[in-house]
PDB file as gemmi writes it, atoms N, CA and C in Angstrom:
CRYST1    1.000    1.000    1.000  90.00  90.00  90.00 P 1                      
ATOM      1  N   UNK A   1       0.822  -1.193   0.000  1.00  0.00           N  
ATOM      2  CA  UNK A   1       0.000   0.000   0.000  1.00  0.00           C  
ATOM      3  C   UNK A   1       0.865   1.256   0.000  1.00  0.00           C  
ATOM      4  N   UNK A   2       1.877   1.287   0.842  1.00  0.00           N  
ATOM      5  CA  UNK A   2       2.733   2.463   0.912  1.00  0.00           C  
ATOM      6  C   UNK A   2       3.418   2.775  -0.416  1.00  0.00           C  
ATOM      7  N   UNK A   3       3.988   1.757  -1.122  1.00  0.00           N  
ATOM      8  CA  UNK A   3       4.608   2.077  -2.410  1.00  0.00           C  
ATOM      9  C   UNK A   3       3.621   2.683  -3.409  1.00  0.00           C  
ATOM     10  N   UNK A   4       2.372   2.228  -3.410  1.00  0.00           N  
ATOM     11  CA  UNK A   4       1.368   2.806  -4.297  1.00  0.00           C  
ATOM     12  C   UNK A   4       1.128   4.271  -3.969  1.00  0.00           C  
ATOM     13  N   UNK A   5       1.014   4.565  -2.687  1.00  0.00           N  
ATOM     14  CA  UNK A   5       0.807   5.948  -2.256  1.00  0.00           C  
ATOM     15  C   UNK A   5       1.976   6.818  -2.703  1.00  0.00           C  
ATOM     16  N   UNK A   6       3.176   6.322  -2.523  1.00  0.00           N  
ATOM     17  CA  UNK A   6       4.365   7.065  -2.918  1.00  0.00           C  
ATOM     18  C   UNK A   6       4.391   7.276  -4.425  1.00  0.00           C  
ATOM     19  N   UNK A   7       4.043   6.256  -5.182  1.00  0.00           N  
ATOM     20  CA  UNK A   7       4.007   6.366  -6.645  1.00  0.00           C  
ATOM     21  C   UNK A   7       2.999   7.423  -7.073  1.00  0.00           C  
ATOM     22  N   UNK A   8       1.841   7.431  -6.442  1.00  0.00           N  
ATOM     23  CA  UNK A   8       0.820   8.420  -6.782  1.00  0.00           C  
ATOM     24  C   UNK A   8       1.294   9.826  -6.449  1.00  0.00           C  
ATOM     25  N   UNK A   9       1.988   9.950  -5.344  1.00  0.00           N  
ATOM     26  CA  UNK A   9       2.488  11.264  -4.944  1.00  0.00           C  
ATOM     27  C   UNK A   9       3.528  11.782  -5.933  1.00  0.00           C  
ATOM     28  N   UNK A  10       4.413  10.895  -6.379  1.00  0.00           N  
ATOM     29  CA  UNK A  10       5.427  11.289  -7.356  1.00  0.00           C  
ATOM     30  C   UNK A  10       4.757  11.658  -8.676  1.00  0.00           C  
ATOM     31  N   UNK A  11       3.772  10.880  -9.094  1.00  0.00           N  
ATOM     32  CA  UNK A  11       3.052  11.176 -10.335  1.00  0.00           C  
ATOM     33  C   UNK A  11       2.353  12.530 -10.226  1.00  0.00           C  
ATOM     34  N   UNK A  12       1.775  12.813  -9.074  1.00  0.00           N  
ATOM     35  CA  UNK A  12       1.105  14.096  -8.856  1.00  0.00           C  
ATOM     36  C   UNK A  12       2.127  15.234  -8.932  1.00  0.00           C  
ATOM     37  N   UNK A  13       3.302  14.998  -8.367  1.00  0.00           N  
ATOM     38  CA  UNK A  13       4.340  16.022  -8.393  1.00  0.00           C  
ATOM     39  C   UNK A  13       4.751  16.317  -9.839  1.00  0.00           C  
ATOM     40  N   UNK A  14       4.907  15.286 -10.653  1.00  0.00           N  
ATOM     41  CA  UNK A  14       5.260  15.481 -12.056  1.00  0.00           C  
ATOM     42  C   UNK A  14       4.164  16.270 -12.767  1.00  0.00           C  
ATOM     43  N   UNK A  15       2.926  15.957 -12.463  1.00  0.00           N  
ATOM     44  CA  UNK A  15       1.802  16.669 -13.068  1.00  0.00           C  
ATOM     45  C   UNK A  15       1.800  18.139 -12.639  1.00  0.00           C  
ATOM     46  N   UNK A  16       2.147  18.409 -11.389  1.00  0.00           N  
ATOM     47  CA  UNK A  16       2.228  19.791 -10.905  1.00  0.00           C  
ATOM     48  C   UNK A  16       3.320  20.550 -11.644  1.00  0.00           C  
ATOM     49  N   UNK A  17       4.447  19.879 -11.911  1.00  0.00           N  
ATOM     50  CA  UNK A  17       5.511  20.506 -12.695  1.00  0.00           C  
ATOM     51  C   UNK A  17       4.989  20.865 -14.086  1.00  0.00           C  
ATOM     52  N   UNK A  18       4.227  19.958 -14.673  1.00  0.00           N  
ATOM     53  CA  UNK A  18       3.676  20.191 -16.006  1.00  0.00           C  
ATOM     54  C   UNK A  18       2.749  21.410 -15.996  1.00  0.00           C  
ATOM     55  N   UNK A  19       1.945  21.548 -14.951  1.00  0.00           N  
ATOM     56  CA  UNK A  19       1.055  22.709 -14.845  1.00  0.00           C  
ATOM     57  C   UNK A  19       1.865  23.998 -14.741  1.00  0.00           C  
ATOM     58  N   UNK A  20       2.951  23.953 -13.970  1.00  0.00           N  
ATOM     59  CA  UNK A  20       3.809  25.132 -13.843  1.00  0.00           C  
ATOM     60  C   UNK A  20       4.438  25.483 -15.189  1.00  0.00           C  
ATOM     61  N   UNK A  21       4.861  24.462 -15.930  1.00  0.00           N  
ATOM     62  CA  UNK A  21       5.444  24.697 -17.255  1.00  0.00           C  
ATOM     63  C   UNK A  21       4.418  25.363 -18.173  1.00  0.00           C  
ATOM     64  N   UNK A  22       3.187  24.875 -18.132  1.00  0.00           N  
ATOM     65  CA  UNK A  22       2.132  25.458 -18.970  1.00  0.00           C  
ATOM     66  C   UNK A  22       1.971  26.950 -18.679  1.00  0.00           C  
ATOM     67  N   UNK A  23       1.985  27.320 -17.411  1.00  0.00           N  
ATOM     68  CA  UNK A  23       1.840  28.727 -17.025  1.00  0.00           C  
ATOM     69  C   UNK A  23       3.043  29.544 -17.492  1.00  0.00           C  
ATOM     70  N   UNK A  24       4.249  28.986 -17.307  1.00  0.00           N  
ATOM     71  CA  UNK A  24       5.463  29.695 -17.710  1.00  0.00           C  
ATOM     72  C   UNK A  24       5.532  29.896 -19.221  1.00  0.00           C  
ATOM     73  N   UNK A  25       4.988  28.957 -19.977  1.00  0.00           N  
ATOM     74  CA  UNK A  25       4.996  29.080 -21.444  1.00  0.00           C  
ATOM     75  C   UNK A  25       4.135  30.247 -21.929  1.00  0.00           C  
ATOM     76  N   UNK A  26       3.250  30.715 -21.094  1.00  0.00           N  
ATOM     77  CA  UNK A  26       2.376  31.825 -21.465  1.00  0.00           C  
ATOM     78  C   UNK A  26       3.102  33.168 -21.437  1.00  0.00           C  
ATOM     79  N   UNK A  27       4.288  33.195 -20.853  1.00  0.00           N  
ATOM     80  CA  UNK A  27       5.051  34.445 -20.780  1.00  0.00           C  
ATOM     81  C   UNK A  27       5.644  34.726 -22.160  1.00  0.00           C  
ATOM     82  N   UNK A  28       5.336  35.881 -22.684  1.00  0.00           N  
ATOM     83  CA  UNK A  28       5.742  36.280 -24.038  1.00  0.00           C  
ATOM     84  C   UNK A  28       7.219  36.682 -24.082  1.00  0.00           C  
ATOM     85  N   UNK A  29       7.826  36.543 -25.249  1.00  0.00           N  
ATOM     86  CA  UNK A  29       9.243  36.896 -25.426  1.00  0.00           C  
ATOM     87  C   UNK A  29       9.527  38.351 -25.062  1.00  0.00           C  
ATOM     88  N   UNK A  30       8.556  39.202 -25.269  1.00  0.00           N  
ATOM     89  CA  UNK A  30       8.738  40.635 -25.018  1.00  0.00           C  
ATOM     90  C   UNK A  30       8.753  40.964 -23.517  1.00  0.00           C  
ATOM     91  N   UNK A  31       8.284  40.057 -22.691  1.00  0.00           N  
ATOM     92  CA  UNK A  31       8.194  40.336 -21.253  1.00  0.00           C  
ATOM     93  C   UNK A  31       9.554  40.146 -20.581  1.00  0.00           C  
ATOM     94  N   UNK A  32       9.772  40.928 -19.542  1.00  0.00           N  
ATOM     95  CA  UNK A  32      11.043  40.879 -18.821  1.00  0.00           C  
ATOM     96  C   UNK A  32      11.311  39.503 -18.204  1.00  0.00           C  
ATOM     97  N   UNK A  33      10.283  38.822 -17.818  1.00  0.00           N  
ATOM     98  CA  UNK A  33      10.434  37.538 -17.135  1.00  0.00           C  
ATOM     99  C   UNK A  33      10.654  36.363 -18.089  1.00  0.00           C  
ATOM    100  N   UNK A  34      10.681  36.617 -19.388  1.00  0.00           N  
ATOM    101  CA  UNK A  34      10.743  35.532 -20.370  1.00  0.00           C  
ATOM    102  C   UNK A  34      11.975  34.632 -20.177  1.00  0.00           C  
ATOM    103  N   UNK A  35      13.150  35.216 -20.098  1.00  0.00           N  
ATOM    104  CA  UNK A  35      14.370  34.402 -19.959  1.00  0.00           C  
ATOM    105  C   UNK A  35      14.348  33.579 -18.677  1.00  0.00           C  
ATOM    106  N   UNK A  36      13.886  34.182 -17.619  1.00  0.00           N  
ATOM    107  CA  UNK A  36      13.791  33.454 -16.348  1.00  0.00           C  
ATOM    108  C   UNK A  36      12.774  32.312 -16.468  1.00  0.00           C  
ATOM    109  N   UNK A  37      11.678  32.567 -17.128  1.00  0.00           N  
ATOM    110  CA  UNK A  37      10.650  31.536 -17.325  1.00  0.00           C  
ATOM    111  C   UNK A  37      11.219  30.364 -18.113  1.00  0.00           C  
ATOM    112  N   UNK A  38      12.035  30.665 -19.129  1.00  0.00           N  
ATOM    113  CA  UNK A  38      12.625  29.589 -19.931  1.00  0.00           C  
ATOM    114  C   UNK A  38      13.574  28.731 -19.099  1.00  0.00           C  
ATOM    115  N   UNK A  39      14.337  29.370 -18.225  1.00  0.00           N  
ATOM    116  CA  UNK A  39      15.228  28.620 -17.318  1.00  0.00           C  
ATOM    117  C   UNK A  39      14.416  27.725 -16.389  1.00  0.00           C  
ATOM    118  N   UNK A  40      13.337  28.275 -15.867  1.00  0.00           N  
ATOM    119  CA  UNK A  40      12.486  27.490 -14.975  1.00  0.00           C  
ATOM    120  C   UNK A  40      11.855  26.302 -15.702  1.00  0.00           C  
ATOM    121  N   UNK A  41      11.469  26.499 -16.943  1.00  0.00           N  
ATOM    122  CA  UNK A  41      10.900  25.397 -17.734  1.00  0.00           C  
ATOM    123  C   UNK A  41      11.923  24.277 -17.863  1.00  0.00           C  
ATOM    124  N   UNK A  42      13.172  24.631 -18.128  1.00  0.00           N  
ATOM    125  CA  UNK A  42      14.229  23.615 -18.237  1.00  0.00           C  
ATOM    126  C   UNK A  42      14.433  22.888 -16.911  1.00  0.00           C  
ATOM    127  N   UNK A  43      14.451  23.633 -15.822  1.00  0.00           N  
ATOM    128  CA  UNK A  43      14.621  23.019 -14.497  1.00  0.00           C  
ATOM    129  C   UNK A  43      13.466  22.076 -14.183  1.00  0.00           C  
ATOM    130  N   UNK A  44      12.269  22.507 -14.466  1.00  0.00           N  
ATOM    131  CA  UNK A  44      11.100  21.666 -14.198  1.00  0.00           C  
ATOM    132  C   UNK A  44      11.109  20.419 -15.078  1.00  0.00           C  
ATOM    133  N   UNK A  45      11.534  20.569 -16.313  1.00  0.00           N  
ATOM    134  CA  UNK A  45      11.627  19.422 -17.218  1.00  0.00           C  
ATOM    135  C   UNK A  45      12.641  18.415 -16.691  1.00  0.00           C  
ATOM    136  N   UNK A  46      13.759  18.909 -16.197  1.00  0.00           N  
ATOM    137  CA  UNK A  46      14.775  18.025 -15.604  1.00  0.00           C  
ATOM    138  C   UNK A  46      14.230  17.336 -14.358  1.00  0.00           C  
ATOM    139  N   UNK A  47      13.454  18.066 -13.570  1.00  0.00           N  
ATOM    140  CA  UNK A  47      12.852  17.465 -12.378  1.00  0.00           C  
ATOM    141  C   UNK A  47      11.878  16.356 -12.747  1.00  0.00           C  
ATOM    142  N   UNK A  48      11.101  16.575 -13.793  1.00  0.00           N  
ATOM    143  CA  UNK A  48      10.178  15.530 -14.255  1.00  0.00           C  
ATOM    144  C   UNK A  48      10.971  14.303 -14.679  1.00  0.00           C  
ATOM    145  N   UNK A  49      12.062  14.522 -15.403  1.00  0.00           N  
ATOM    146  CA  UNK A  49      12.899  13.411 -15.857  1.00  0.00           C  
ATOM    147  C   UNK A  49      13.462  12.628 -14.658  1.00  0.00           C  
ATOM    148  N   UNK A  50      13.925  13.353 -13.657  1.00  0.00           N  
ATOM    149  CA  UNK A  50      14.456  12.691 -12.452  1.00  0.00           C  
ATOM    150  C   UNK A  50      13.372  11.886 -11.742  1.00  0.00           C  
ATOM    151  N   UNK A  51      12.182  12.454 -11.647  1.00  0.00           N  
ATOM    152  CA  UNK A  51      11.076  11.720 -11.031  1.00  0.00           C  
ATOM    153  C   UNK A  51      10.762  10.455 -11.819  1.00  0.00           C  
ATOM    154  N   UNK A  52      10.781  10.564 -13.129  1.00  0.00           N  
ATOM    155  CA  UNK A  52      10.514   9.399 -13.977  1.00  0.00           C  
ATOM    156  C   UNK A  52      11.572   8.326 -13.747  1.00  0.00           C  
ATOM    157  N   UNK A  53      12.811   8.739 -13.618  1.00  0.00           N  
ATOM    158  CA  UNK A  53      13.882   7.777 -13.343  1.00  0.00           C  
ATOM    159  C   UNK A  53      13.666   7.085 -12.000  1.00  0.00           C  
ATOM    160  N   UNK A  54      13.249   7.838 -11.003  1.00  0.00           N  
ATOM    161  CA  UNK A  54      12.966   7.248  -9.687  1.00  0.00           C  
ATOM    162  C   UNK A  54      11.843   6.217  -9.797  1.00  0.00           C  
ATOM    163  N   UNK A  55      10.824   6.546 -10.560  1.00  0.00           N  
ATOM    164  CA  UNK A  55       9.712   5.608 -10.749  1.00  0.00           C  
ATOM    165  C   UNK A  55      10.208   4.337 -11.437  1.00  0.00           C  
ATOM    166  N   UNK A  56      11.023   4.499 -12.449  1.00  0.00           N  
ATOM    167  CA  UNK A  56      11.538   3.341 -13.184  1.00  0.00           C  
ATOM    168  C   UNK A  56      12.410   2.464 -12.281  1.00  0.00           C  
ATOM    169  N   UNK A  57      13.224   3.095 -11.446  1.00  0.00           N  
ATOM    170  CA  UNK A  57      14.085   2.345 -10.528  1.00  0.00           C  
ATOM    171  C   UNK A  57      13.265   1.509  -9.549  1.00  0.00           C  
ATOM    172  N   UNK A  58      12.063   1.946  -9.276  1.00  0.00           N  
ATOM    173  CA  UNK A  58      11.173   1.215  -8.370  1.00  0.00           C  
ATOM    174  C   UNK A  58      10.314   0.203  -9.128  1.00  0.00           C  
ATOM    175  N   UNK A  59      10.591   0.061 -10.430  1.00  0.00           N  
ATOM    176  CA  UNK A  59       9.846  -0.897 -11.231  1.00  0.00           C  
ATOM    177  C   UNK A  59       8.515  -0.397 -11.743  1.00  0.00           C  
ATOM    178  N   UNK A  60       8.268   0.884 -11.605  1.00  0.00           N  
ATOM    179  CA  UNK A  60       6.996   1.469 -12.034  1.00  0.00           C  
ATOM    180  C   UNK A  60       7.170   2.101 -13.415  1.00  0.00           C  
ATOM    181  N   UNK A  61       7.426   1.233 -14.400  1.00  0.00           N  
ATOM    182  CA  UNK A  61       7.751   1.725 -15.736  1.00  0.00           C  
ATOM    183  C   UNK A  61       6.584   2.447 -16.397  1.00  0.00           C  
ATOM    184  N   UNK A  62       5.372   1.984 -16.181  1.00  0.00           N  
ATOM    185  CA  UNK A  62       4.221   2.677 -16.787  1.00  0.00           C  
ATOM    186  C   UNK A  62       4.106   4.108 -16.274  1.00  0.00           C  
ATOM    187  N   UNK A  63       4.268   4.290 -14.973  1.00  0.00           N  
ATOM    188  CA  UNK A  63       4.222   5.642 -14.398  1.00  0.00           C  
ATOM    189  C   UNK A  63       5.389   6.481 -14.901  1.00  0.00           C  
ATOM    190  N   UNK A  64       6.552   5.866 -15.004  1.00  0.00           N  
ATOM    191  CA  UNK A  64       7.731   6.578 -15.487  1.00  0.00           C  
ATOM    192  C   UNK A  64       7.504   7.084 -16.912  1.00  0.00           C  
ATOM    193  N   UNK A  65       6.925   6.240 -17.741  1.00  0.00           N  
ATOM    194  CA  UNK A  65       6.640   6.626 -19.126  1.00  0.00           C  
ATOM    195  C   UNK A  65       5.613   7.755 -19.173  1.00  0.00           C  
ATOM    196  N   UNK A  66       4.607   7.666 -18.320  1.00  0.00           N  
ATOM    197  CA  UNK A  66       3.615   8.739 -18.259  1.00  0.00           C  
ATOM    198  C   UNK A  66       4.266  10.059 -17.839  1.00  0.00           C  
ATOM    199  N   UNK A  67       5.201   9.980 -16.909  1.00  0.00           N  
ATOM    200  CA  UNK A  67       5.896  11.194 -16.473  1.00  0.00           C  
ATOM    201  C   UNK A  67       6.741  11.770 -17.603  1.00  0.00           C  
ATOM    202  N   UNK A  68       7.459  10.910 -18.312  1.00  0.00           N  
ATOM    203  CA  UNK A  68       8.289  11.358 -19.438  1.00  0.00           C  
ATOM    204  C   UNK A  68       7.432  12.113 -20.451  1.00  0.00           C  
ATOM    205  N   UNK A  69       6.219  11.638 -20.648  1.00  0.00           N  
ATOM    206  CA  UNK A  69       5.327  12.276 -21.621  1.00  0.00           C  
ATOM    207  C   UNK A  69       4.935  13.700 -21.228  1.00  0.00           C  
ATOM    208  N   UNK A  70       5.205  14.099 -19.998  1.00  0.00           N  
ATOM    209  CA  UNK A  70       4.893  15.458 -19.540  1.00  0.00           C  
ATOM    210  C   UNK A  70       5.985  16.465 -19.908  1.00  0.00           C  
ATOM    211  N   UNK A  71       7.126  15.974 -20.371  1.00  0.00           N  
ATOM    212  CA  UNK A  71       8.243  16.862 -20.696  1.00  0.00           C  
ATOM    213  C   UNK A  71       7.963  17.548 -22.035  1.00  0.00           C  
ATOM    214  N   UNK A  72       8.053  18.882 -22.077  1.00  0.00           N  
ATOM    215  CA  UNK A  72       7.774  19.598 -23.324  1.00  0.00           C  
ATOM    216  C   UNK A  72       8.770  19.223 -24.427  1.00  0.00           C  
ATOM    217  N   UNK A  73       8.276  19.160 -25.646  1.00  0.00           N  
ATOM    218  CA  UNK A  73       9.126  18.726 -26.753  1.00  0.00           C  
ATOM    219  C   UNK A  73      10.193  19.741 -27.154  1.00  0.00           C  
ATOM    220  N   UNK A  74      10.121  20.946 -26.639  1.00  0.00           N  
ATOM    221  CA  UNK A  74      11.150  21.943 -26.954  1.00  0.00           C  
ATOM    222  C   UNK A  74      12.180  22.096 -25.830  1.00  0.00           C  
ATOM    223  N   UNK A  75      12.095  21.254 -24.804  1.00  0.00           N  
ATOM    224  CA  UNK A  75      13.079  21.348 -23.723  1.00  0.00           C  
ATOM    225  C   UNK A  75      14.368  20.639 -24.131  1.00  0.00           C  
ATOM    226  N   UNK A  76      15.459  21.030 -23.523  1.00  0.00           N  
ATOM    227  CA  UNK A  76      16.765  20.470 -23.865  1.00  0.00           C  
ATOM    228  C   UNK A  76      16.865  18.980 -23.535  1.00  0.00           C  
ATOM    229  N   UNK A  77      16.154  18.537 -22.530  1.00  0.00           N  
ATOM    230  CA  UNK A  77      16.240  17.149 -22.097  1.00  0.00           C  
ATOM    231  C   UNK A  77      15.273  16.237 -22.860  1.00  0.00           C  
ATOM    232  N   UNK A  78      14.467  16.802 -23.718  1.00  0.00           N  
ATOM    233  CA  UNK A  78      13.420  16.040 -24.399  1.00  0.00           C  
ATOM    234  C   UNK A  78      13.961  14.829 -25.164  1.00  0.00           C  
ATOM    235  N   UNK A  79      14.987  15.007 -25.971  1.00  0.00           N  
ATOM    236  CA  UNK A  79      15.477  13.891 -26.790  1.00  0.00           C  
ATOM    237  C   UNK A  79      16.048  12.776 -25.923  1.00  0.00           C  
ATOM    238  N   UNK A  80      16.746  13.130 -24.870  1.00  0.00           N  
ATOM    239  CA  UNK A  80      17.270  12.119 -23.938  1.00  0.00           C  
ATOM    240  C   UNK A  80      16.113  11.391 -23.272  1.00  0.00           C  
ATOM    241  N   UNK A  81      15.092  12.151 -22.878  1.00  0.00           N  
ATOM    242  CA  UNK A  81      13.923  11.554 -22.220  1.00  0.00           C  
ATOM    243  C   UNK A  81      13.211  10.593 -23.160  1.00  0.00           C  
ATOM    244  N   UNK A  82      13.121  10.950 -24.421  1.00  0.00           N  
ATOM    245  CA  UNK A  82      12.451  10.075 -25.388  1.00  0.00           C  
ATOM    246  C   UNK A  82      13.226   8.778 -25.601  1.00  0.00           C  
ATOM    247  N   UNK A  83      14.555   8.867 -25.639  1.00  0.00           N  
ATOM    248  CA  UNK A  83      15.384   7.652 -25.753  1.00  0.00           C  
ATOM    249  C   UNK A  83      15.177   6.751 -24.537  1.00  0.00           C  
ATOM    250  N   UNK A  84      15.137   7.373 -23.377  1.00  0.00           N  
ATOM    251  CA  UNK A  84      14.908   6.626 -22.141  1.00  0.00           C  
ATOM    252  C   UNK A  84      13.540   5.954 -22.182  1.00  0.00           C  
ATOM    253  N   UNK A  85      12.554   6.689 -22.628  1.00  0.00           N  
ATOM    254  CA  UNK A  85      11.193   6.163 -22.728  1.00  0.00           C  
ATOM    255  C   UNK A  85      11.150   4.938 -23.641  1.00  0.00           C  
ATOM    256  N   UNK A  86      11.827   5.007 -24.773  1.00  0.00           N  
ATOM    257  CA  UNK A  86      11.863   3.875 -25.705  1.00  0.00           C  
ATOM    258  C   UNK A  86      12.471   2.649 -25.033  1.00  0.00           C  
ATOM    259  N   UNK A  87      13.546   2.852 -24.287  1.00  0.00           N  
ATOM    260  CA  UNK A  87      14.182   1.739 -23.565  1.00  0.00           C  
ATOM    261  C   UNK A  87      13.241   1.137 -22.535  1.00  0.00           C  
ATOM    262  N   UNK A  88      12.504   1.983 -21.831  1.00  0.00           N  
ATOM    263  CA  UNK A  88      11.549   1.471 -20.835  1.00  0.00           C  
ATOM    264  C   UNK A  88      10.418   0.711 -21.512  1.00  0.00           C  
ATOM    265  N   UNK A  89       9.965   1.215 -22.635  1.00  0.00           N  
ATOM    266  CA  UNK A  89       8.903   0.514 -23.360  1.00  0.00           C  
ATOM    267  C   UNK A  89       9.380  -0.868 -23.819  1.00  0.00           C  
ATOM    268  N   UNK A  90      10.620  -0.954 -24.250  1.00  0.00           N  
ATOM    269  CA  UNK A  90      11.192  -2.243 -24.638  1.00  0.00           C  
ATOM    270  C   UNK A  90      11.225  -3.198 -23.453  1.00  0.00           C  
ATOM    271  N   UNK A  91      11.605  -2.680 -22.282  1.00  0.00           N  
ATOM    272  CA  UNK A  91      11.638  -3.515 -21.073  1.00  0.00           C  
ATOM    273  C   UNK A  91      10.242  -4.019 -20.723  1.00  0.00           C  
ATOM    274  N   UNK A  92       9.238  -3.178 -20.922  1.00  0.00           N  
ATOM    275  CA  UNK A  92       7.873  -3.577 -20.631  1.00  0.00           C  
ATOM    276  C   UNK A  92       7.395  -4.685 -21.574  1.00  0.00           C  
ATOM    277  N   UNK A  93       7.867  -4.646 -22.804  1.00  0.00           N  
ATOM    278  CA  UNK A  93       7.416  -5.593 -23.811  1.00  0.00           C  
ATOM    279  C   UNK A  93       8.199  -6.904 -23.809  1.00  0.00           C  
ATOM    280  N   UNK A  94       9.173  -7.025 -22.941  1.00  0.00           N  
ATOM    281  CA  UNK A  94       9.967  -8.268 -22.883  1.00  0.00           C  
ATOM    282  C   UNK A  94       9.228  -9.359 -22.160  1.00  0.00           C  
TER     283      UNK A  94                                                      
END                                                                             
């Protein structure tokens, strides 16, 4: 029971990061906060990736893949995350 609760909490945290990213993406290039928002988006994307790795290490590959899917496709970590996701999907299909 406890591992399920922990998994749900981590998944919720990843979803909260995604919501924050959505809000930060609304900041226009012309606004003073734009560069800072872009840095925060990268940090949040990295945090999602780390959470996904933690889920995978605990054997929760489906949750890890769902978390990876929350990473924006224009983030720097996106391509690495997608490669990781493919590897996890292969492990699931074995």
